[in-house]
C-alpha positions as CSV (number, residue, x, y, z in Angstrom):
1,M,22.7,-4.3,-34.6
2,K,24.8,-6.9,-32.9
3,K,23.3,-5.9,-29.5
4,L,19.8,-6.2,-30.9
5,G,20.6,-9.7,-32.1
6,I,21.9,-10.7,-28.7
7,L,18.9,-9.1,-27.1
8,F,16.5,-11.0,-29.4
9,G,18.2,-14.3,-28.8
10,S,18.4,-13.8,-25.0
11,F,14.7,-13.0,-24.7
12,L,13.6,-15.7,-27.2
13,K,15.5,-18.2,-25.0
14,I,14.1,-16.8,-21.8
15,G,10.5,-16.7,-23.2
16,L,10.9,-20.3,-24.4
17,F,12.1,-21.7,-21.1
18,T,10.2,-19.7,-18.6
19,F,7.2,-21.4,-17.1
20,G,5.2,-19.8,-14.4
21,G,5.1,-16.2,-15.6
22,G,7.1,-13.1,-14.8
23,Y,8.2,-14.0,-11.3
24,A,9.7,-17.3,-12.6
25,M,11.4,-15.2,-15.3
26,L,13.2,-12.9,-12.8
27,A,15.9,-15.5,-11.9
28,L,16.7,-16.0,-15.6
29,L,16.7,-12.3,-16.4
30,E,19.0,-11.5,-13.5
31,N,21.4,-14.3,-14.5
32,E,21.4,-13.2,-18.1
33,F,21.6,-9.4,-17.8
34,V,23.1,-8.7,-14.4
35,I,25.5,-11.6,-13.7
36,R,26.5,-13.0,-17.2
37,R,26.4,-10.0,-19.5
38,K,26.7,-7.2,-16.8
39,W,24.5,-4.9,-19.0
40,I,22.7,-3.6,-15.9
41,S,23.5,-3.3,-12.2
42,K,21.6,-5.0,-9.3
43,E,20.0,-1.6,-8.5
44,E,18.8,-1.2,-12.0
45,F,17.4,-4.8,-11.9
46,L,15.5,-4.0,-8.7
47,T,14.1,-0.9,-10.3
48,M,13.1,-2.9,-13.4
49,T,11.3,-5.5,-11.2
50,A,9.4,-2.8,-9.3
51,I,8.3,-1.0,-12.5
52,S,7.5,-4.2,-14.3
53,E,5.4,-5.5,-11.5
54,S,3.5,-2.2,-10.9
55,T,2.7,-1.3,-14.5
56,P,-0.3,-2.8,-16.3
57,G,0.3,-5.9,-18.4
58,P,2.2,-9.2,-18.0
59,M,5.3,-8.8,-16.0
60,A,7.3,-10.8,-18.5
61,V,6.4,-8.4,-21.3
62,N,7.0,-5.3,-19.1
63,S,10.4,-6.6,-18.1
64,A,11.4,-7.3,-21.7
65,T,10.2,-3.9,-22.8
66,Y,12.0,-2.1,-20.0
67,L,15.3,-4.0,-20.4
68,G,15.1,-3.7,-24.2
69,Y,14.7,0.0,-23.9
70,Q,17.6,0.3,-21.5
71,M,19.8,-1.7,-23.9
72,G,18.7,-0.3,-27.2
73,G,16.1,2.4,-27.0
74,F,12.9,2.0,-28.9
75,A,14.3,-0.7,-31.3
76,G,15.6,-2.6,-28.3
77,A,12.2,-2.5,-26.5
78,L,10.4,-3.7,-29.6
79,T,13.0,-6.4,-30.3
80,A,12.9,-7.8,-26.7
81,T,9.1,-7.6,-26.4
82,I,8.6,-9.5,-29.7
83,A,11.2,-12.0,-28.8
84,V,9.7,-12.8,-25.4
85,C,6.2,-13.2,-26.8
86,I,7.1,-15.4,-29.8
87,P,7.5,-18.7,-27.9
88,S,4.3,-18.3,-25.9
89,F,2.3,-17.4,-29.0
90,L,3.6,-20.4,-30.9
91,I,3.2,-22.8,-28.1
92,I,-0.4,-21.7,-27.4
93,Y,-1.2,-21.7,-31.1
94,L,0.0,-25.3,-31.5
95,I,-1.8,-26.4,-28.3
96,S,-5.0,-24.9,-29.6
97,L,-4.8,-26.9,-32.7
98,F,-4.8,-30.2,-30.8
99,F,-6.2,-29.0,-27.5
100,D,-8.5,-32.0,-26.7
101,Q,-5.9,-34.6,-27.7
102,F,-3.2,-32.6,-25.8
103,L,-5.0,-32.6,-22.5
104,S,-5.8,-36.3,-22.6
105,L,-2.1,-37.4,-22.8
106,T,-0.8,-38.8,-19.5
107,L,2.7,-37.7,-20.4
108,V,1.6,-34.1,-20.7
109,A,-0.1,-34.2,-17.3
110,K,3.0,-35.6,-15.7
111,A,5.2,-33.0,-17.5
112,F,3.1,-30.2,-16.1
113,Q,3.4,-31.6,-12.6
114,G,7.2,-31.5,-12.9
115,V,7.1,-28.0,-14.3
116,K,5.1,-26.8,-11.2
117,V,8.0,-27.8,-9.0
118,C,10.5,-25.9,-11.2
119,V,8.3,-22.8,-11.2
120,V,8.2,-22.8,-7.4
121,Y,12.0,-23.0,-7.3
122,L,12.4,-20.2,-9.9
123,I,10.0,-17.9,-8.0
124,L,11.6,-18.7,-4.6
125,S,15.1,-18.2,-6.1
126,A,14.2,-14.8,-7.6
127,G,12.6,-13.7,-4.3
128,L,15.6,-14.7,-2.2
129,R,17.9,-12.9,-4.6
130,L,15.8,-9.8,-4.5
131,L,15.7,-10.0,-0.7
132,Q,19.5,-10.3,-0.4
133,S,20.0,-7.2,-2.6
134,L,17.4,-5.1,-0.7
135,Q,18.8,-2.3,1.4
136,K,18.6,-3.2,5.1
137,T,16.8,-0.1,6.4
138,V,14.2,0.1,9.1
139,L,11.5,1.1,6.6
140,N,12.2,-1.8,4.3
141,T,12.4,-4.3,7.1
142,V,9.1,-3.1,8.7
143,L,7.3,-3.1,5.3
144,L,8.7,-6.5,4.3
145,L,7.7,-8.1,7.6
146,T,4.3,-6.4,7.7
147,V,3.4,-7.5,4.1
148,L,4.7,-11.0,4.8
149,V,2.5,-11.4,7.9
150,V,-0.5,-9.9,6.3
151,M,-0.2,-12.0,3.2
152,T,0.3,-15.2,5.2
153,V,-2.8,-14.4,7.4
154,F,-4.9,-13.5,4.4
155,S,-3.9,-16.7,2.6
156,L,-4.7,-18.8,5.7
157,L,-8.1,-17.1,6.1
158,S,-8.8,-17.3,2.3
159,I,-9.2,-13.5,2.1
160,R,-8.7,-12.1,-1.4
161,F,-6.4,-9.1,-1.4
162,S,-4.7,-8.1,-4.7
163,S,-1.0,-7.7,-4.6
164,V,-1.5,-4.3,-6.4
165,F,-2.8,-3.0,-3.1
166,Y,0.3,-4.2,-1.2
167,I,2.4,-2.3,-3.8
168,L,0.3,0.9,-3.5
169,I,0.2,0.8,0.3
170,C,3.9,0.3,0.6
171,G,4.5,3.1,-2.0
172,M,2.3,5.5,-0.1
173,A,4.1,4.6,3.2
174,G,7.4,5.4,1.5
175,V,6.2,8.7,0.1
176,F,4.6,9.6,3.5
177,L,7.9,9.0,5.4
178,Y,9.8,10.9,2.7
179,L,7.5,13.9,3.1
180,I,7.9,13.7,6.9
181,R,11.7,13.7,6.6
182,L,11.6,16.5,4.1
183,L,9.4,18.7,6.4
184,S,11.4,18.0,9.5
185,G,14.6,18.9,7.6
186,K,13.1,22.2,6.5
187,R,12.1,23.0,10.1
188,R,15.6,22.3,11.3
189,A,17.0,24.6,8.5
190,D,14.6,27.3,9.5
191,S,15.6,27.2,13.2
């Protein structure tokens, strides 16, 4: 029960102070669950990130559900998911009550400009941490550089290409290379 309470409080806090979606949340999640509480390892965090990004739904909710399940089974998943959703729901609900008046406030417009800078920092910070913990293999390096170049070129040329396709293509490349290694290992064993 105590762990569920900590889980609820942690995700409520993360949900309340995360602006910019799931990617901005990654740095806070890593700090809370890998570094501070040591409830999961860096490898498990990378796995959670990959699964949360590639499954349908918002990454923030997927991350909360995954980590909650790891920490406390079904009850943990439910607790973490509800906790991470409560702040967004309440904030959007309150904004909807006063939407027109809210948008016309100069202070609100300036606050959102400041939040944008913070979101860029959080996403960049999470990306750099993930990059540092990535295994330095030839496959990972080639895939990373290829995706980086293609994304940059597509962005500069204003070509729309969903990030889901990058994930699927890289996943297929990994499976393809695994099958090649598996088949070449069988051939050596047969010889």
